Structure formats: structure tokens, C-alpha cells
C-alpha positions, 0 to 999 in steps of 0.5 A: 506558442509554448513559452518553454518548449523544453518544459517537461510534460507532467503526464507519465506513461508508466510507473517506471517514468514516475519513479525516474522523475521522483528520484530527480525531484526528491532529495536523496534521503527522502527517495531512498526512504521510499525505496526502503526494502530490507537486508539484501533486498531479495524480497523486494526484488522478488515482488516485482520480478515474480510477475514476469513468470506469469505470462498472457496467452492472448486470443487473436480474434473474438475479443470483447468490445465491452469490458468492465473492471468494477468490483466491490471490496468490503462493501464498497463498490469501486470502479477498479480492483485497486486500492491505496495501501497505507504508507507512513509519513507521505512528506514528499508533497505538502498535501501528502495523504490528503492529495492521495485521498482526493485522487483516489476518490476521483478515480472511484477507489478507497483510500487506506490511511496509515496511523503513522500518516503526516495528515489526520484521519479527519482531513483525509476522510473529508477529502475521501469518505471511502477511507480505511484506517490502518493501525499497528499493534502499538500502545496499550489496549486503552491507547488503541481503543481511543485511536479506533474511536477517533477514526470511527468519529472521523467516519472511516469505513473499515479498519485495517490491522497490519501485524507483519512486522519483525523490525529487521534491521540493515540494508546492504545499500545503506539506509537513509539519514532522515531527521527526527524533526525538521529544525535549524540543525537538521536543515544545516545538516541536510541543506546541501542535499535539499538545495539540489532539489529546488522544485521539491523545496519550492513546493514546500516553501510556497505554501509556507510549510516545512515537511512534517515528520510527526504522526498526528493520528497518534496524538493523545487526546488533547494534545496539539501535535502527535509524536515524531515518526521515530517517537511512534516507531519506538512506541511500536517496537516496545509494544509486546508482539500481538497473540491471536487472542490479540487479534480477536480482541482488536476485531471485537473492539472494532465491531463494538465501536464501528461495526465496519469491516475488519481486515488483517494485513500481512498474511503470508501463510495458509495456516495463518490465513485459517486462523484469521478466519477463525478470529472473525476477520472479514478480509485478509491482505496477502503481503510481505510489507512491500519487501520491507520486512523480513527478507527472504520472504517470497513475493506476495503473488507467490503466496496468493494462490494457496492462500486464496484457494484455502480461505478465498470463499470465507473472506475477502483476499487482497494482495499487496506487493510488487504491483507496477502495471494494470497487467500485474493487477489482472494476474492477481486477480486471476490467482484469487485476489478481490483487488490489490493494494498499491504503495510505492507506485502511487507514492512515485506519483505523488512525488513526481506530480502531486494529486495529479501524479497519483491520479496518473498512476491509477489511470495507468493501472486502469488502462493496462487492466483494460488492454489485459482484459481485451487480449485475454478475451474477457468482459469482467473480472469474474472471468479471470482464472489461472488457466487463462495464463502460462504459469512457470511450474513451481511458481506458488509457495505453499508456506503453512500447509500441513506436510509441505514445504515452502516450494510447491511439490 
């Protein structure tokens, strides 16, 4: 007999359910920080809504009994075409990125770790050896090299360079108030909101921890702690934006230090994709930073087909943005992605149920991919192609194609 028959089952059936549970569990400012977005939220909304314009045309018979969703990304075999996108300061759970890394490893996939993370690269690679380290263009070149060397020494399997950021300010729904550090003053000010979320508060209290809002992977050599998140953000804002020559330099430095793959994240234009290829990158991620960057940018999935068509035979192409279910993954692969990267989806899982919640999200993706492949009558990812779907005319956006506007003709 259950002692508490009203206790909620920790398992959830969709990412939307995980998000609702995260909203109930997290203090309002923490939840709002995960929602994020920019300006009117146009790109944030379109990232998810665009997938509705790609419709299935399932078969009625002749479906495949055996199906495989295994693939290979940058030399690493993974069990499904879903990897963890790097996100900063995952202090929604005491274990943060370490819990995410363990969940990803247990499901046979890759962990992406932000240099704005709340856990060190050494802790995360110990939890999942198949970790890619992500860097922004922040600090001077000597500092960047030092951070690359540290990541390599920790055993990461590749470097992601995220350069798609324009420091767009302001949200129509208001930005959350996040303290620079958790101290007595912050506790006093935010206490009324935190006390309304006792389960979240207890998750930290029982481990004798407080939410860590520092970035340990940006710590100077010999320093005990890294800068606060806002300190790290200030360094980023005051670093001159990179040129294409800087991209080449970054890729060359990583090749000398590590020799492992280099991925450029944030590509949204065909001409930029071609410049990335010319710069020697091994892979690109078609991304608009989850709708957190320049609002009004088209959904990533709309930008994918022309980019994959232009450079997909020269570099691996990934997609990041708006993935909430396995059918979204199948659509992205059919339109040219080798795999997708998920961000908010696993953060909702982490907030809702820690490591198990992240694993739950990946399992949801796996189940949805399998169901979609079954209905479409395919046995492997290689068989997926746009012709299998009903795609609304004018769906794609061809930014950076000579002689074309953003709208596909």
C-alpha cells in the first residue's frame, strides 16, 4: 500500500509536462531565466511553431519491424541523433551539468558543456567522457588559449565555438531579477519568492549547497573560483566581436592543442556556412541561440534546408532550436541535419526531476523518433528525406543566397 497515494509520479510523458512541472517547482525568476527569449519573442515562438508546417504522410502497411536511429557525430557513435546543447549556469539543480552529463552518457549520447557552466569541465568529463566544450569569443587570445588547454587536459572530445550573439536587450514580458551572487542581501530580497518553492529550496539545503552563480571554467590559472555570471558576461560584452580571420585562428589553435573536431555554432546564412567551410571547421550548427539572440531571425528549421544543401557534403550539419519531441528530430534529419541539439527541453527535465528528468527527456525523444520512423516506413535515418513529408510552400528561408531574399521563391 502506498503511504501517499496522491504523490506525483516523477515520470513525465512529454517535454511540455516537464516544463509545467519545472514552473511549479522553480522560483519565478529562475523559471523566467530558463524561458528567456528576446524582445517580442518572435523567434522564440517560431522555433517551435515552424515544425507544425512539416507534416507526416504515414504508410498504412509495409512498415519496418526493425529500426535503428544510431548515428555518428564528429567521430563519436551515438545511440540517437540527439545531443546536449551547452547552456550556461544550470543552477536549477544542485548537481547541474554533472547530472545532465551522466544522463546523456547513460543514454549513449554527447554532452555539450558551456564555458559559462556552473560545474567544472573536469567534473563533467569525469561524468561523461564524450563531452564537447563550448566557448564564446570572450577575453584576449592568451586567455582563450588557456581555456582551450584546460578543456583539452580535461579530456573533451571537441570544441564548439558559439559566435551568434548581438547582445539584444529587452523582453516585452520583462526580464527576471537574478542576483550576481547568492548572499544574505540576495536571500533577503528574493526570499519571499524562494520560500514558495520548498521542494527546490530543500534540494539545495539537504546537500548543504547554495545555487552557484559563478563560471568555474573561466577561472584564471590558480584562482579558487571563477567570475560571477555577470562578470563573465561583462567580459564577453567588452570583447571586440570576432572576424572570420579570428574563426580561422581559433580553429587552428584548437587543432594544435587537441586535434579533435571543431564545430561553429550559430550559423543561419548560406554565405556564412560557406565561409565556415573555407575556415576549415569540421561541423556547423544551424542555430539562432534558441530565440535568445536577434529577434525576428527565422526559426532554425526554416534555415536548415538551403544550408544543408549548400555545404552538407563538406561538413557535418547539426540543428539547434525548437526541438521538443522525437518527431521534430526526424523532421530535422530529413531536412539535412546529422543530429539535433536540445537545450530548454533537458533543462525542464533537470528542473523537474534532476538526472532522472534529463534521462526522461532523452527517452521521450527516442520514443518519438522510433514512432515517427515506424509510421514513415523507414528502418534507418539515412532513408529520411524531404519528399516523405508534406511541407508548406515557402517554408524555407534562404538568407545569404546570392540574388535571393529571405523568402524562398
